[in-house]
C-alpha positions, 0 to 999 in steps of 0.5 A: 483908112475911109470911114466906116458906116456905123450899124447898130449891133443886132442881137441874136434871133431869138431876142428881138423886142415887142414888134421885131425892130432890132432885125427889120420891120417884119422880122418877128411878125413874118415868121409864119411857115418858117422856124423861129430863127430863119430869115425869109428872103425875097429874090427880086429878079429871077434870071440866070443870077436871081435863079442861081442865088435861090440855089445857094440860098438853099443850101445855108442853114437859118435862110429860106427863100420865102417869096419871088418877083419878076416882070417875066411871067414864065421866068418868075414860074420857073424859079418859084417851081425850082425853089418851091416857093409859093408867093410870086409877084410881078410887082416887086412893090407887093413882094415888099408888103409880104411879111414873110420877107425879112430881106431882099436880093436884088438881081433885076437889070442895073438901072433898076437897083436904086429904085428898088433898094430904096423902096426895100429899105423903106419897107423895113427889109435887109438889102443884098444888091448885085453889082454893080450897086447903083446906076448914076452917082446921084442915084448912088447917093440916094441910095446912101442917104436911104440906108443912113436912115435905117439900122438894116444890113445893106450888102453889095455883090462884089463877092470877092470880099468874101473869098478866103483866096482874094482876102489872102492876096490882099494880106500879101500885097498889102503886107508888101511881100511882093514889093512896092506895086505899081500897076494892076492888069485885069481882064475878063475876056469872052469869046461870044455875043452875050445874047440870051435866047428870046421865045418872043420878040416882046421879050427882047429888052427885059431878057437881053437888057445888058445890050441896051443902055437904058438898063445897062452899063455894058462890059464896065458894070457887068464885068469889069466892076468887080476887079475895079472893086478889087483894086479900089479894095486892095489899095484903100482908094480910088482913082483920081483920073480915068479914061478909055476906049471901045465901041460896038465894032464886031457884033452888029446886032442892034446893041447899044452897049459896047462889045469891046472896053479898054480902060485906064485908071490913075490913082493919086499915089501914082499907081495904075490900073488897066481893065479890058473886056472883049467878046471875040477872044476868050484866051485867059479868060478872067485875070488879075495881074498885080506888078510889084517891084519884087514879085508879080501876083496873079489871080484867076477865079479860083487860084493865085501864083506869085512869080518873083522877079529873081529866081530863088526868090524869098525863103520866107514860106509866106505864100505856101508855108513850105519854103522849099517848094516855093523856092523851087517852083521859082528856080524853075520859073514857075509861081508858087501858089497862093494856099487859100480856098478858091471856091465860088464865093457867092455862097460865102457872101449870102452866109455873111449877109445872114450872119449880119442880119442875125448876129450883127456881124460887119458887113464885108462888102459894104455900101461904101465899097459898093458905091465907090465902085458904083461911082467909078462905073459912072465915069468909066462909061462917061469917059467911054461914050463922051471920050477924054480924061474924066477927073475924080473931083469933077463929079460930086463926092458921096456923103457916107456920114 
């Protein structure tokens, strides 16, 4: 098991010290216009993801969006109107000076995460940083170092750590129920050009930043990273060899990031994992297939099933709690469902972020898992663009101590 970063246990909201330092530099001084136990959140980046998170925060008791920031003025205005937020800033640094903001959610282009996260931590703000955490290995280490200098909460946006379904699947896999796991086969396929409409060409690179390598890691960073994180999380490991290929083969529209990517990981234990993303066929969309010697476990966004290697299967009731139903499903060649809620876990992740700030609960998707996935993504990008088999050991080790 990897060492976890130790964090000071925070006290409940009412028990802050003079100056409010236990809950971030601005927690006690930034209460104006809020209930005494509310955490004020600044959302940096008000595109589709940021706007969606603003909506979810509105459903969480004890949290309030108090400010928003975005470089695109019409997008910022629309998000603030939707959230009924009066404070808006084009420059995120001004948001970080706002005393009504105790924590920030970073939903900006991938290449900006590191700079904003470091500035937010220096300003005494708790950080929820969307995936992929940081672009570049040295940049990732810089964020780790900044977090180590504080007692602030840092959570990464791999929200499936908060999913009851994905946690149950992890328990089943780690218990040995599906036998020795030898491979993961992951896909996240879509049929579309991945572009957003642009009202004026001057906004092209900011709105369609996913198309441009200056800002984006493309498919590996935006889609594949969730599944990479899952394999690392379940195996409690990271790959030692990475290779892959892809290209701009289908959408000849000036993009710089690949429209298809196919990646292979080899882990020290002998485990193999494959990751595929395409933009020209959406059949079966998103899927994680876990191949065990006794059974195969398959996950999609909201549901999971287990298919036993032999008709009849184990009559243990481990999967769905009803042995008869499990056996009948296997006898009919069907998968037995994993009995766990499979709703979108983003709101659960945000609730856990709030509890980590107020109650000192352990961070579920922490800086260590986020940084390890970020390093994987950088190695994937190097393998895709430069070719060859990349060795984990050729890159600097991340230092969490």
